[in-house]
DSSP file (Angstrom, degrees, kcal/mol; ACC not computed):
  #  RESIDUE AA STRUCTURE BP1 BP2  ACC     N-H-->O    O-->H-N    N-H-->O    O-->H-N    TCO  KAPPA ALPHA  PHI   PSI    X-CA   Y-CA   Z-CA
    1    1 A M              0   0    0      0, 0.0    19,-2.9     0, 0.0     2,-0.5   0.000 360.0 360.0 360.0 129.7   -4.8    5.1    8.2
    2    2 A K  E     -Ab  19  72A   0     69,-1.4    71,-3.3    17,-0.2     2,-0.5  -0.723 360.0-162.1 -93.1 135.5   -6.0    1.7    7.4
    3    3 A I  E     -Ab  18  73A   0     15,-3.1    15,-1.9    -2,-0.5     2,-0.4  -0.959   0.9-162.1-118.3 125.2   -4.1   -0.3    4.8
    4    4 A L  E     -Ab  17  74A   0     69,-2.8    71,-2.9    -2,-0.5     2,-0.4  -0.902   4.9-160.2-109.7 136.3   -5.6   -3.3    3.1
    5    5 A Y  E     - b   0  75A   0     11,-3.2     2,-0.3    -2,-0.4    71,-0.2  -0.911   9.9-164.3-114.4 140.3   -3.2   -5.9    1.3
    6    6 A F    >   -     0   0    0     69,-1.3     3,-1.2    -2,-0.4     4,-0.4  -0.933  42.9 -24.7-125.5 151.2   -4.6   -8.3   -1.3
    7    7 A A  T 3> S+     0   0    0     -2,-0.3     4,-1.8     1,-0.3     3,-0.3  -0.248 128.9   6.4  57.3-126.9   -3.4  -11.5   -3.0
    8    8 A K  H 3> S+     0   0    0      1,-0.2     4,-3.1     2,-0.2    -1,-0.3   0.876 131.0  57.1 -58.8 -42.2    0.4  -12.0   -3.1
    9    9 A L  H <> S+     0   0    0     -3,-1.2     4,-3.0     1,-0.2     5,-0.4   0.959 105.0  51.0 -50.1 -51.2    0.9   -8.9   -0.9
   10   10 A K  H  >>S+     0   0    0     -4,-0.4     4,-1.4    -3,-0.3     5,-0.7   0.860 113.1  47.1 -62.5 -36.5   -1.3  -10.4    1.8
   11   11 A Q  H  <5S+     0   0    0     -4,-1.8    -1,-0.2     2,-0.2    -2,-0.2   0.953 114.4  45.7 -69.0 -45.3    0.8  -13.7    1.7
   12   12 A L  H  <5S+     0   0    0     -4,-3.1    -2,-0.2     1,-0.2    -3,-0.2   0.886 119.9  37.6 -65.8 -39.3    4.1  -12.0    1.7
   13   13 A I  H  <5S-     0   0    0     -4,-3.0    -1,-0.2    -5,-0.3    -3,-0.2   0.755 103.6-129.0 -85.7 -24.4    3.4   -9.6    4.5
   14   14 A G  T  <5S+     0   0    0     -4,-1.4     2,-0.3    -5,-0.4    -3,-0.2   0.715  75.1  75.3  89.0  16.7    1.3  -12.1    6.5
   15   15 A K      < -     0   0    0     -5,-0.7    -1,-0.2    -6,-0.3    -2,-0.2  -0.985  66.0-142.7-157.5 156.8   -1.7  -10.0    7.1
   16   16 A S  S    S-     0   0    0     -2,-0.3   -11,-3.2     1,-0.3     2,-0.3   0.689  85.7  -1.4 -92.1 -21.6   -4.8   -8.7    5.2
   17   17 A E  E     -A    4   0A   0    -13,-0.3    -1,-0.3    -7,-0.1     2,-0.3  -0.994  54.8-178.7-163.8 157.5   -4.7   -5.2    6.9
   18   18 A E  E     -A    3   0A   0    -15,-1.9   -15,-3.1    -2,-0.3     2,-0.5  -0.953  23.2-126.6-154.4 163.4   -3.1   -3.0    9.4
   19   19 A T  E     +A    2   0A   0     -2,-0.3     2,-0.3   -17,-0.2   -17,-0.2  -0.954  26.8 177.9-117.3 127.0   -3.5    0.4   10.7
   20   20 A I        -     0   0    0    -19,-2.9     2,-0.6    -2,-0.5    -2,-0.0  -0.908  25.6-122.6-126.9 160.9   -0.7    3.1   10.9
   21   21 A C        -     0   0    0     -2,-0.3     2,-0.5   -19,-0.0    48,-0.0  -0.884  21.9-175.7-105.0 121.9   -0.6    6.6   12.0
   22   22 A I        -     0   0    0     -2,-0.6    47,-0.3     1,-0.1     4,-0.1  -0.974  10.9-160.9-113.5 130.9    0.5    9.4    9.6
   23   23 A K  S    S+     0   0    0     -2,-0.5     2,-0.3    45,-0.1    -1,-0.1   0.687  72.8  21.5 -80.1 -20.4    0.7   12.8   11.2
   24   24 A Q  S    S-     0   0    0     43,-0.0     2,-0.1    44,-0.0    43,-0.1  -0.922  96.9 -78.7-142.8 164.1    0.6   14.8    8.1
   25   25 A K        +     0   0    0     -2,-0.3     2,-0.3    43,-0.1    43,-0.2  -0.405  54.3 176.1 -67.9 141.6   -0.7   14.3    4.6
   26   26 A K  E     -E   67   0B   0     41,-2.1    41,-3.5    -2,-0.1     2,-0.2  -0.961  34.1-101.5-142.9 159.3    1.7   12.3    2.3
   27   27 A K  E >>  -E   66   0B   0     -2,-0.3     4,-1.6    39,-0.3     3,-0.7  -0.541  38.5-116.0 -72.9 146.6    1.9   10.9   -1.2
   28   28 A I  H 3> S+     0   0    0     37,-1.9     4,-2.6    34,-0.3     3,-0.4   0.910 116.8  59.9 -48.2 -45.2    1.3    7.1   -1.4
   29   29 A S  H 3> S+     0   0    0     34,-2.4     4,-2.3     1,-0.2    -1,-0.3   0.890 103.1  50.1 -52.8 -41.2    4.9    6.7   -2.5
   30   30 A Q  H <> S+     0   0    0     -3,-0.7     4,-2.3    33,-0.3    -1,-0.2   0.855 110.9  49.5 -68.2 -34.7    6.1    8.3    0.7
   31   31 A V  H  X S+     0   0    0     -4,-1.6     4,-2.0    -3,-0.4    -2,-0.2   0.912 111.3  50.1 -68.1 -41.2    3.8    5.8    2.8
   32   32 A I  H  X S+     0   0    0     -4,-2.6     4,-2.2     2,-0.2    -2,-0.2   0.919 107.3  52.9 -64.5 -44.6    5.1    2.9    0.8
   33   33 A N  H  X S+     0   0    0     -4,-2.3     4,-1.6     1,-0.2    -1,-0.2   0.923 108.8  52.0 -61.6 -40.8    8.8    4.0    1.4
   34   34 A E  H  X S+     0   0    0     -4,-2.3     4,-0.6     1,-0.2    -1,-0.2   0.918 109.4  48.1 -53.2 -44.0    8.1    4.1    5.1
   35   35 A L  H >X S+     0   0    0     -4,-2.0     3,-1.1     1,-0.2     4,-0.5   0.865 105.6  57.1 -64.1 -36.0    6.7    0.7    5.0
   36   36 A K  H >< S+     0   0    0     -4,-2.2     3,-0.6     1,-0.3     7,-0.4   0.856 101.5  59.6 -65.6 -38.8    9.7   -0.6    3.1
   37   37 A K  H 3< S+     0   0    0     -4,-1.6    -1,-0.3     1,-0.2    -2,-0.2   0.713  87.3  78.2 -65.5 -22.0   12.0    0.7    6.0
   38   38 A R  H << S-     0   0    0     -3,-1.1     2,-0.3    -4,-0.6    -1,-0.2   0.920 110.4 -44.3 -55.9 -52.0   10.2   -1.5    8.5
   39   39 A N    <X  -     0   0    0     -3,-0.6     4,-2.0    -4,-0.5    -1,-0.2  -0.962  59.7 -82.1-166.3-178.8   11.9   -4.8    7.5
   40   40 A D  H  > S+     0   0    0     -2,-0.3     4,-3.0     1,-0.2     5,-0.2   0.887 120.7  59.4 -64.1 -36.1   13.2   -7.1    4.7
   41   41 A V  H  > S+     0   0    0      1,-0.2     4,-2.2     2,-0.2    -1,-0.2   0.893 110.5  39.9 -62.5 -44.0    9.7   -8.6    4.2
   42   42 A Y  H  > S+     0   0    0      2,-0.2     4,-1.7     1,-0.2    -1,-0.2   0.874 114.6  53.9 -75.0 -37.0    8.0   -5.2    3.4
   43   43 A D  H  < S+     0   0    0     -4,-2.0    -2,-0.2    -7,-0.4    -1,-0.2   0.898 112.8  41.9 -68.8 -35.0   10.9   -4.1    1.4
   44   44 A F  H >< S+     0   0    0     -4,-3.0     3,-1.7     1,-0.2     4,-0.3   0.934 113.5  54.3 -68.8 -43.2   10.7   -7.3   -0.8
   45   45 A A  H 3< S+     0   0    0     -4,-2.2     3,-0.3     1,-0.3    -2,-0.2   0.832 115.3  39.2 -62.8 -30.4    6.8   -7.1   -0.9
   46   46 A F  T >< S+     0   0    0     -4,-1.7     3,-0.7     1,-0.2    -1,-0.3   0.060  79.6 112.1-109.1  20.8    7.0   -3.5   -2.3
   47   47 A K  T <  S+     0   0    0     -3,-1.7     2,-0.7     1,-0.3     3,-0.2   0.878  82.5  44.9 -67.8 -33.1   10.0   -3.9   -4.7
   48   48 A E  T >>  +     0   0    0     -4,-0.3     3,-1.2    -3,-0.3     4,-0.5  -0.483  68.8 153.5-107.1  67.2    7.8   -3.4   -7.7
   49   49 A T  G X4  +     0   0    0     -2,-0.7     3,-0.5    -3,-0.7    -1,-0.2   0.784  67.9  59.8 -64.5 -25.4    5.8   -0.4   -6.5
   50   50 A N  G 34 S+     0   0    0      1,-0.2    -1,-0.3    -3,-0.2    -2,-0.1   0.683 102.8  52.0 -75.8 -20.3    5.1    0.8  -10.0
   51   51 A S  G <4 S+     0   0    0     -3,-1.2    -1,-0.2     2,-0.1    -2,-0.2   0.517  93.1  92.1 -94.9  -7.3    3.4   -2.4  -11.0
   52   52 A L  S << S-     0   0    0     -3,-0.5     2,-0.4    -4,-0.5    23,-0.0  -0.460  70.2-132.3 -82.1 159.1    1.0   -2.3   -8.0
   53   53 A Q  E     -C   76   0A   0     23,-3.1    23,-2.5    -2,-0.1     2,-0.4  -0.904  18.7-159.4-112.3 146.7   -2.5   -0.7   -8.0
   54   54 A Y  E     -CD  75  61A   0      7,-0.8     7,-2.4    -2,-0.4     2,-0.4  -0.942   9.8-173.7-126.0 143.5   -3.8    1.6   -5.3
   55   55 A A  E     -CD  74  60A   0     19,-1.8    19,-2.6    -2,-0.4     2,-0.6  -0.998   7.6-160.8-134.7 129.5   -7.2    2.6   -4.3
   56   56 A V  E >  S-CD  73  59A   0      3,-3.0     3,-1.1    -2,-0.4    17,-0.2  -0.951  82.1 -14.0-115.0 123.1   -8.0    5.2   -1.7
   57   57 A N  T 3  S-     0   0    0     15,-2.5    -1,-0.2    -2,-0.6    16,-0.1   0.925 132.7 -52.2  51.4  46.7  -11.5    5.1   -0.2
   58   58 A C  T 3  S+     0   0    0     14,-0.3     2,-0.4     1,-0.2    -1,-0.2   0.630 116.2 113.5  68.0  19.4  -12.5    2.7   -3.1
   59   59 A E  E <  S-D   56   0A   0     -3,-1.1    -3,-3.0     0, 0.0     2,-0.3  -0.982  70.3-119.8-119.4 130.9  -11.2    5.0   -5.9
   60   60 A Y  E     +D   55   0A   0     -2,-0.4    -5,-0.3    -5,-0.3     2,-0.2  -0.514  44.0 164.8 -69.3 130.9   -8.2    4.0   -8.0
   61   61 A V  E     -D   54   0A   0     -7,-2.4    -7,-0.8    -2,-0.3     2,-0.2  -0.798  30.1-113.0-137.6 178.1   -5.3    6.4   -7.8
   62   62 A D    >   -     0   0    0     -2,-0.2     3,-2.1    -9,-0.1   -34,-0.3  -0.565  42.7 -87.8-112.5-177.3   -1.6    6.6   -8.6
   63   63 A L  T 3  S+     0   0    0      1,-0.3   -34,-2.4    -2,-0.2   -33,-0.3   0.636 121.5  60.7 -63.8 -15.9    1.5    6.8   -6.4
   64   64 A N  T 3  S+     0   0    0    -36,-0.2    -1,-0.3   -37,-0.2     2,-0.1   0.457  75.2 120.3 -92.9  -3.4    1.4   10.6   -6.3
   65   65 A F    <   -     0   0    0     -3,-2.1   -37,-1.9   -38,-0.1     2,-0.5  -0.371  65.0-124.9 -61.7 139.8   -2.0   10.7   -4.7
   66   66 A I  E     -E   27   0B   0    -39,-0.2     2,-0.3   -38,-0.1   -39,-0.3  -0.752  31.0-171.4 -92.4 126.1   -2.1   12.6   -1.3
   67   67 A V  E     -E   26   0B   0    -41,-3.5   -41,-2.1    -2,-0.5     2,-0.3  -0.811   9.1-155.3-116.0 162.8   -3.5   10.6    1.6
   68   68 A S    >   -     0   0    0     -2,-0.3     3,-2.0   -43,-0.2   -43,-0.1  -0.799  38.8 -95.4-124.3 168.2   -4.4   11.4    5.2
   69   69 A D  T 3  S+     0   0    0    -47,-0.3   -67,-0.2     1,-0.3   -49,-0.1   0.807 121.1  56.7 -56.5 -30.9   -4.7    9.5    8.5
   70   70 A S  T 3  S+     0   0    0    -69,-0.1    -1,-0.3     2,-0.1     2,-0.1   0.541  89.2  99.5 -79.0  -6.4   -8.5    9.1    7.9
   71   71 A D    <   -     0   0    0     -3,-2.0   -69,-1.4   -15,-0.0     2,-0.5  -0.388  66.4-136.3 -84.0 157.3   -8.1    7.4    4.5
   72   72 A E  E     -b    2   0A   0    -71,-0.2   -15,-2.5    -2,-0.1     2,-0.6  -0.968  20.9-164.4-109.0 123.8   -8.3    3.7    3.7
   73   73 A L  E     -bC   3  56A   0    -71,-3.3   -69,-2.8    -2,-0.5     2,-0.5  -0.946   2.7-167.7-111.6 118.6   -5.6    2.7    1.2
   74   74 A A  E     -bC   4  55A   0    -19,-2.6   -19,-1.8    -2,-0.6     2,-0.5  -0.907   3.9-160.3-106.8 131.7   -5.9   -0.6   -0.6
   75   75 A I  E     -bC   5  54A   0    -71,-2.9   -69,-1.3    -2,-0.5   -21,-0.2  -0.950   8.2-174.7-120.1 129.0   -3.0   -2.1   -2.5
   76   76 A F  E     - C   0  53A   0    -23,-2.5   -23,-3.1    -2,-0.5   -69,-0.1  -0.906  19.0-132.4-121.3 135.6   -3.3   -4.8   -5.2
   77   77 A P        -     0   0    0      0, 0.0   -25,-0.1     0, 0.0   -70,-0.0  -0.426  52.5 -66.1 -80.2 170.1   -0.7   -6.6   -7.0
   78   78 A P        -     0   0    0      0, 0.0     2,-0.4     0, 0.0   -26,-0.1  -0.268  51.9-145.6 -57.4 141.9   -0.9   -6.9  -10.8
   79   79 A V        -     0   0    0     -3,-0.1     2,-0.3     2,-0.0    -3,-0.0  -0.920  10.3-162.9-114.1 134.2   -3.9   -9.0  -12.0
   80   80 A S        -     0   0    0     -2,-0.4     2,-0.3     2,-0.0     0, 0.0  -0.883   7.1-160.5-111.4 146.9   -3.7  -11.3  -15.1
   81   81 A G              0   0    0     -2,-0.3    -2,-0.0     1,-0.1     0, 0.0  -0.777 360.0 360.0-119.9 165.8   -6.8  -12.5  -16.8
   82   82 A G              0   0    0     -2,-0.3    -1,-0.1     0, 0.0    -2,-0.0   0.331 360.0 360.0-147.5 360.0   -7.3  -15.4  -19.2
């Protein structure tokens, strides 16, 4: 699965994308929990998972959406406008 990070997440994690392998379908929330277990940087970056926005294959989804290894997951921090 390809994961894309944007804005503040990209800065915190130190990369704009990465590829991970998930062997079975999972909820996005489960994928995020696995990432948080990697180290303190990921744990801090994903502290506010409910305020983040998620898109799978260019379609906005929520944390309960089921993803597979062939999907592309984009994660966006909250955006404010003016």
